[in-house]
C-alpha positions as CSV (number, residue, x, y, z in Angstrom):
1,M,16.2,-21.9,6.4
2,K,13.4,-22.8,8.8
3,I,10.1,-24.1,7.4
4,V,7.1,-23.4,9.6
5,V,4.1,-25.6,8.8
6,R,0.8,-23.6,9.2
7,D,-2.1,-25.2,11.0
8,M,-5.1,-26.0,8.7
9,P,-8.1,-26.8,11.0
10,P,-10.0,-29.6,9.2
11,R,-13.4,-28.2,10.2
12,V,-12.5,-24.8,8.6
13,V,-11.3,-26.5,5.4
14,W,-14.5,-28.6,5.3
15,A,-16.7,-25.5,5.8
16,L,-14.9,-23.6,3.0
17,E,-15.2,-26.5,0.7
18,Q,-18.9,-26.8,1.4
19,A,-19.2,-23.1,0.5
20,G,-17.9,-24.0,-3.0
21,V,-14.2,-23.1,-2.5
22,H,-11.8,-25.3,-4.4
23,P,-10.2,-27.8,-2.0
24,L,-6.6,-26.4,-2.6
25,L,-7.8,-22.9,-2.0
26,A,-9.7,-24.0,1.1
27,R,-6.5,-25.4,2.6
28,L,-4.6,-22.2,1.7
29,Y,-7.3,-19.9,3.1
30,A,-7.5,-22.0,6.3
31,A,-3.8,-21.9,6.8
32,R,-3.9,-18.1,6.4
33,G,-6.5,-17.8,9.2
34,V,-9.7,-17.5,7.2
35,L,-12.2,-19.1,9.5
36,N,-15.5,-18.9,7.5
37,P,-16.7,-18.2,4.0
38,D,-18.0,-14.8,4.9
39,E,-14.5,-13.5,5.2
40,L,-14.0,-14.1,1.4
41,D,-16.7,-11.6,0.6
42,D,-14.7,-8.4,-0.3
43,G,-17.8,-6.2,-0.9
44,L,-17.8,-2.7,0.6
45,A,-21.0,-3.6,2.6
46,R,-18.8,-6.1,4.5
47,L,-16.5,-3.4,5.9
48,L,-16.5,-2.9,9.6
49,P,-18.7,0.0,10.6
50,P,-17.0,3.2,11.7
51,E,-18.9,3.2,15.0
52,G,-16.5,0.6,16.4
53,L,-13.7,3.2,16.5
54,R,-13.4,5.1,19.8
55,G,-13.6,8.8,19.2
56,I,-14.9,8.6,15.7
57,H,-18.1,10.5,16.3
58,E,-16.3,13.2,18.2
59,A,-13.8,13.5,15.3
60,A,-16.6,13.8,12.8
61,A,-18.3,16.5,14.8
62,L,-15.0,18.4,15.3
63,L,-14.3,18.4,11.5
64,A,-17.9,19.1,10.5
65,D,-17.9,22.2,12.8
66,A,-14.6,23.3,11.3
67,I,-15.8,22.9,7.8
68,Q,-19.1,24.8,8.5
69,A,-17.1,27.6,10.2
70,D,-14.7,27.7,7.2
71,K,-11.7,27.1,9.5
72,R,-8.2,26.3,8.2
73,L,-7.2,22.6,8.5
74,C,-3.6,21.4,8.4
75,I,-2.6,17.7,8.2
76,V,0.7,16.6,9.8
77,A,1.8,13.5,7.9
78,D,4.5,10.9,8.3
79,Y,7.3,10.4,5.8
80,D,6.6,6.8,4.7
81,C,4.1,5.5,2.1
82,D,1.4,5.0,4.7
83,G,1.8,8.5,5.9
84,A,1.9,9.9,2.4
85,T,-1.2,8.1,1.3
86,A,-3.0,9.0,4.5
87,C,-2.2,12.6,3.9
88,A,-3.4,12.5,0.3
89,V,-6.6,10.7,1.4
90,G,-7.1,13.3,4.1
91,V,-6.6,16.3,1.8
92,R,-8.6,14.9,-1.1
93,G,-11.4,13.6,1.2
94,L,-11.8,16.8,3.2
95,R,-11.9,18.9,0.0
96,L,-14.6,16.5,-1.4
97,L,-16.6,17.1,1.8
98,G,-16.5,20.8,1.6
99,A,-13.4,22.0,3.3
100,H,-12.0,25.1,1.5
101,H,-8.7,25.5,3.4
102,V,-6.7,22.2,3.7
103,S,-2.9,22.2,3.8
104,Y,-0.3,19.7,5.0
105,I,3.1,19.6,6.5
106,V,5.4,16.5,6.4
107,P,8.4,16.5,8.8
108,D,11.9,15.9,7.4
109,R,13.3,12.6,8.5
110,V,16.8,14.0,9.4
111,I,16.0,17.6,10.5
112,D,12.6,17.1,12.3
113,G,12.6,13.5,13.4
114,Y,9.4,11.5,13.8
115,G,5.9,12.7,14.6
116,L,4.3,15.9,15.9
117,T,7.1,17.7,17.6
118,D,7.1,21.2,19.2
119,P,8.7,22.9,16.1
120,I,6.2,21.2,13.8
121,A,3.3,22.4,16.0
122,R,4.6,25.9,15.8
123,R,4.9,25.6,12.0
124,V,1.3,24.6,11.8
125,K,0.3,27.6,13.9
126,D,2.4,29.9,11.8
127,S,0.7,28.6,8.7
128,G,-2.5,30.2,9.9
129,A,-4.3,26.9,10.6
130,D,-7.0,26.5,13.2
131,V,-7.2,22.7,13.3
132,L,-4.2,20.3,13.4
133,I,-4.9,16.7,12.2
134,T,-2.2,14.0,12.5
135,V,-2.2,11.0,10.1
136,D,-0.2,7.9,10.8
137,N,1.4,9.5,13.8
138,G,0.6,11.5,17.0
139,I,-0.2,8.8,19.5
140,A,3.3,9.2,21.0
141,S,3.4,13.0,20.6
142,V,2.6,14.0,24.1
143,E,4.7,17.2,24.1
144,G,3.9,18.2,20.5
145,V,0.1,18.0,21.2
146,A,0.5,20.0,24.4
147,T,2.4,22.7,22.5
148,A,-0.3,22.7,19.7
149,K,-3.0,23.1,22.3
150,A,-1.1,25.8,24.2
151,L,-0.9,27.7,20.8
152,G,-4.7,27.6,20.5
153,L,-5.0,24.8,17.9
154,Q,-7.7,22.2,18.0
155,V,-5.9,18.8,17.7
156,L,-7.3,15.6,16.1
157,V,-4.9,12.6,16.3
158,T,-5.5,9.8,13.8
159,D,-3.0,7.0,14.2
160,H,-2.7,3.2,14.4
161,H,0.5,2.7,16.3
162,L,0.6,1.3,19.9
163,P,0.3,4.0,22.6
164,G,2.9,4.5,25.3
165,A,2.3,4.8,29.0
166,E,0.8,8.3,28.4
167,V,-1.5,9.4,25.6
168,P,-1.5,13.0,24.4
169,Q,-4.2,15.3,25.6
170,A,-5.7,16.0,22.1
171,D,-9.2,17.1,21.5
172,V,-10.0,13.8,19.9
173,I,-7.9,10.6,19.3
174,V,-8.9,8.0,16.7
175,N,-6.7,4.9,17.0
176,P,-7.9,1.3,17.1
177,N,-5.1,0.5,19.5
178,Q,-5.8,3.2,22.1
179,P,-7.2,2.0,25.5
180,G,-10.9,1.3,25.4
181,C,-11.3,1.0,21.6
182,T,-13.2,-2.1,20.5
183,F,-12.6,-1.9,16.8
184,E,-11.9,-5.4,15.6
185,S,-9.3,-4.5,12.9
186,K,-6.3,-3.6,15.2
187,S,-4.0,-4.0,12.2
188,I,-5.6,-1.3,10.1
189,A,-3.0,1.1,8.6
190,G,-2.9,4.8,9.2
191,V,-4.4,5.5,5.8
192,G,-7.3,3.2,6.7
193,V,-7.9,5.1,9.9
194,M,-8.1,8.4,8.0
195,F,-10.5,6.8,5.5
196,Y,-12.8,5.8,8.3
197,V,-12.7,9.3,9.8
198,L,-13.9,10.6,6.4
199,L,-16.7,8.1,6.3
200,A,-17.9,9.2,9.7
201,L,-17.5,12.9,8.7
202,R,-19.6,12.3,5.6
203,A,-22.4,10.7,7.7
204,E,-22.2,13.6,10.2
205,L,-22.5,16.2,7.4
206,R,-25.3,14.2,5.8
207,Q,-27.2,14.3,9.1
208,R,-26.7,18.1,9.3
209,G,-28.3,18.4,5.8
210,A,-25.1,19.3,3.9
211,F,-26.2,16.7,1.2
212,N,-28.4,13.7,0.9
213,A,-27.5,10.0,0.3
214,Q,-28.0,10.4,-3.4
215,E,-25.8,13.5,-3.8
216,Q,-23.1,12.8,-1.2
217,P,-19.4,12.8,-2.3
218,R,-18.0,9.4,-3.5
219,L,-15.3,8.5,-1.0
220,D,-14.8,5.2,-2.7
221,T,-12.6,7.1,-5.2
222,L,-10.0,7.2,-2.4
223,L,-9.7,3.4,-2.1
224,P,-6.8,3.0,-4.5
225,L,-4.7,5.2,-2.2
226,V,-6.0,3.3,0.9
227,A,-5.0,0.0,-0.7
228,L,-1.5,1.3,-1.6
229,G,-0.8,2.6,1.9
230,T,-2.2,-0.6,3.5
231,V,0.0,-2.9,1.5
232,A,3.1,-0.7,1.6
233,D,2.9,-0.5,5.4
234,V,3.0,-4.4,5.6
235,V,0.1,-4.6,8.1
236,R,-1.7,-7.9,8.5
237,L,-4.3,-8.5,5.8
238,D,-7.1,-9.3,8.2
239,P,-10.6,-9.5,6.7
240,N,-11.2,-5.8,6.9
241,N,-7.8,-4.8,5.4
242,R,-8.2,-7.5,2.7
243,R,-11.5,-5.8,1.7
244,L,-10.0,-2.4,1.6
245,V,-7.1,-3.7,-0.6
246,A,-9.4,-5.7,-2.9
247,Q,-11.7,-2.8,-3.5
248,G,-8.7,-0.5,-4.2
249,L,-7.2,-3.0,-6.7
250,K,-10.5,-3.4,-8.5
251,R,-10.6,0.4,-9.2
252,V,-7.0,0.5,-10.2
253,R,-7.5,-2.3,-12.7
254,A,-10.5,-0.4,-14.1
255,G,-8.4,2.7,-14.5
256,A,-10.3,4.6,-11.8
257,M,-7.3,6.1,-9.9
258,P,-5.6,9.5,-9.4
259,P,-3.2,10.6,-12.2
260,G,-0.2,10.2,-9.9
261,L,-0.9,6.6,-9.3
262,A,-1.3,5.9,-13.0
263,S,2.0,7.7,-13.6
264,L,3.8,5.6,-10.9
265,F,2.7,2.4,-12.7
266,V,4.2,3.7,-15.9
267,A,7.4,4.8,-14.2
268,A,7.8,1.5,-12.5
269,G,7.2,-0.5,-15.7
270,R,4.1,-2.1,-14.3
271,T,0.6,-2.6,-15.9
272,A,-2.3,-1.1,-13.9
273,K,-4.9,-3.2,-15.7
274,A,-3.2,-6.3,-14.1
275,A,-2.3,-4.7,-10.8
276,T,-1.6,-6.9,-7.8
277,T,-0.5,-6.3,-4.2
278,F,3.0,-7.1,-5.5
279,D,2.9,-3.8,-7.5
280,F,1.9,-1.9,-4.4
281,G,4.5,-3.5,-2.1
282,F,7.5,-3.7,-4.4
283,A,7.0,-1.2,-7.2
284,L,4.9,1.9,-6.2
285,G,5.4,1.8,-2.4
286,P,9.2,1.9,-2.6
287,R,9.2,4.8,-5.1
288,I,7.1,6.9,-2.7
289,N,9.1,5.8,0.4
290,A,12.3,6.8,-1.4
291,A,11.3,10.4,-1.3
292,G,11.0,10.3,2.5
293,R,14.4,8.5,2.8
294,L,16.5,10.6,0.5
295,A,14.7,13.8,-0.4
296,D,11.4,15.4,0.7
297,M,8.1,13.3,1.0
298,T,6.3,16.4,-0.3
299,L,7.3,15.0,-3.7
300,G,5.4,11.8,-3.0
301,I,2.4,13.5,-1.6
302,E,2.2,16.0,-4.4
303,C,2.3,13.1,-6.9
304,L,-0.7,11.5,-5.2
305,L,-2.6,14.9,-5.0
306,T,-2.1,16.4,-8.5
307,E,-4.9,16.2,-11.1
308,D,-2.5,17.3,-13.8
309,A,-1.4,14.3,-15.8
310,A,1.8,16.0,-17.1
311,R,2.8,17.1,-13.6
312,A,2.0,13.5,-12.4
313,D,4.3,12.1,-15.0
314,E,7.1,14.5,-14.0
315,L,6.8,13.7,-10.3
316,A,6.6,9.9,-10.9
317,R,9.8,10.1,-13.0
318,T,11.5,12.1,-10.2
319,L,10.4,9.5,-7.6
320,D,11.7,6.7,-9.8
321,G,15.1,8.4,-10.1
322,I,15.2,8.9,-6.3
323,N,14.4,5.2,-5.8
324,R,17.2,4.2,-8.2
325,E,19.6,6.4,-6.1
326,R,18.3,4.8,-2.9
327,R,19.0,1.3,-4.3
328,E,22.6,2.3,-5.2
329,I,23.2,3.7,-1.8
330,E,21.7,0.7,-0.1
331,G,23.8,-1.7,-2.2
332,D,27.0,0.2,-1.3
333,M,26.2,0.3,2.4
334,R,25.2,-3.3,2.5
335,E,28.4,-4.4,0.8
336,Q,30.4,-2.4,3.2
337,A,28.6,-3.8,6.2
338,M,29.0,-7.3,5.0
339,L,32.7,-6.9,4.5
340,V,33.0,-5.6,8.1
341,A,30.9,-8.5,9.4
342,E,32.8,-11.1,7.4
343,S,36.1,-9.8,8.8
344,L,34.8,-10.6,12.3
345,F,34.3,-14.3,11.6
346,E,37.1,-16.7,12.4
347,E,37.2,-19.8,10.2
348,G,35.7,-22.7,12.1
349,A,34.5,-20.6,15.0
350,E,30.9,-20.0,16.0
351,P,29.6,-16.8,14.5
352,P,28.7,-14.0,17.1
353,S,25.1,-13.7,18.0
354,A,25.1,-10.0,17.1
355,I,27.3,-7.6,15.1
356,C,27.4,-3.9,15.4
357,V,28.5,-2.1,12.3
358,F,28.8,1.7,12.4
359,D,29.9,4.2,9.9
360,P,29.2,8.0,10.3
361,D,28.8,8.3,6.6
362,F,25.9,5.8,6.4
363,H,22.8,7.5,5.1
364,E,20.2,8.0,7.9
365,G,17.3,7.3,5.5
366,V,18.7,4.0,4.3
367,V,20.5,2.5,7.3
368,G,17.3,0.9,8.6
369,I,16.8,-1.0,5.3
370,V,20.4,-2.2,5.4
371,A,20.1,-3.3,9.0
372,S,17.0,-5.4,8.2
373,R,18.8,-7.1,5.3
């Protein structure tokens, strides 16, 4: 085990103490990179403004035009918890803002692979959609976007992953890590990016007279899902992400969350009133991820979308069962891999720097977890 001692700048510790922070907490905060007391303010007013995201205004205009023209919107999601929550936030948010036709497609991990591929683009077109929106993917889908455009679809890419040498020729790209974007929170998750797109869309619709500031839809109801996806994706909790998570947790503890989220707490044996990031990262997140690993992430997304409490309970129990199966498969695979690895060690000899263990029967959806163990 290697212990790394974090740096605690004395000036930062002193400034935090002067702001009324307990000395022990001041040292902990300073060691975690909190540089000034303002970063400890988790109020919504302290969130970074959407204007910092490159392409955000163009995305808002594209979606506002589509809503006002009653076009059909289709979200292409990813099959992990960030992608599932981003999809649920997108569907719920777009409907809140007046979209009448919002559907989604989530690729199958084994059959379709990752991202917006050519076949997925054709499935979106065949569904009757006019606008394709990616969440938590798309920045690497050069060919998939080209296919979608050739089919006559408008394409909005929302993502947070690093781009490659070539970016897709979408109508609009919103990604804090794309070239030329000055948004400070480079660690924002895919669900956070989609949430910011909705904030900009609401402002655009408000400017067009769709509603006023007093009557506008409450997008803060989406924050529990934003918090879950942010924690589950293990992105760095920079000041902006910390605020998104804190605001989501406050609403969960107050019982203000979608039925599916409440049902997942029950299925996981956790208490929503005392929710922490641990619950998101080690209880709810894995149950949603399990659907994408062993079954169909549609189960996870539907659990987050349904307003029927009984249906939410049913889906949460199903996800819990899938997660139990995932743990059993992972345990068997890990035991098998360790037996093979141990057989390669010679007593008293230096262990090899790397070991390759392959078995064609290893489950594709679980092998990555076993490798990381």
